[in-house]
C-alpha positions, 0 to 999 in steps of 0.5 A: 530525526532531530529536524522532525523533532524541532519542527514538532516542538517549534511549530504548533501546526506540525504537531497537529499534522503529526497527530493526524498522521499517527491516526492514519498510520494506526488505521493502516496498521490495523488493516494490514493486521487483518491481512488486507492492503490499505488504500486511502480514498479522497472523499472530495475527488475520489482519487485513491492512493496507497501511501499514507498521506493526510492530504489528497495528492490530487486536490489537497483535501483532508476528507479521506477514508481508508479502505482495506482491499483483499483482492486486486488485478495484476497491472504489471510484473517482473521476474528477477533472476539472480545469477546462479541462484535457484530461486526467482523473485517475482514482483507484481504491481497490483491495481486496487480500483485505481490505486497501484501497490507493489509486492512480491508474488508467491503464487503459481507461475503458470497463473501469472499474467497481466489482468489476473486476479490475485488475493492478498496473503500475509506471511511472517508479518509481510504482505504478498499476492497470490493467485486464486 
């Protein structure tokens, strides 16, 4: 934290960057509060990504927009069993038109398969995925 504070106070470009990031984080939080997953799309090259960044990781453009998604497709998943515990943790990687997001799955185990459509649900302030 001290290094970040030093960069912001000592270099003017860092302050501008932080304000851009702050705006982006506010938009991400607004979308999360509406029960959606925020995906950033680069308007220059079309690349989509989930992690909040102020520049496109593919082309470096700052011409970005944030879109909220409520449903996606399971790209991959894993079932984690912990020795002796009756509950399983299911982690899915969901594809939102090219951007991949990881979260826990709380839906029907019989509906869990690669290619299945899932929707976003919000519980206790967290984002999960479930089947239809």
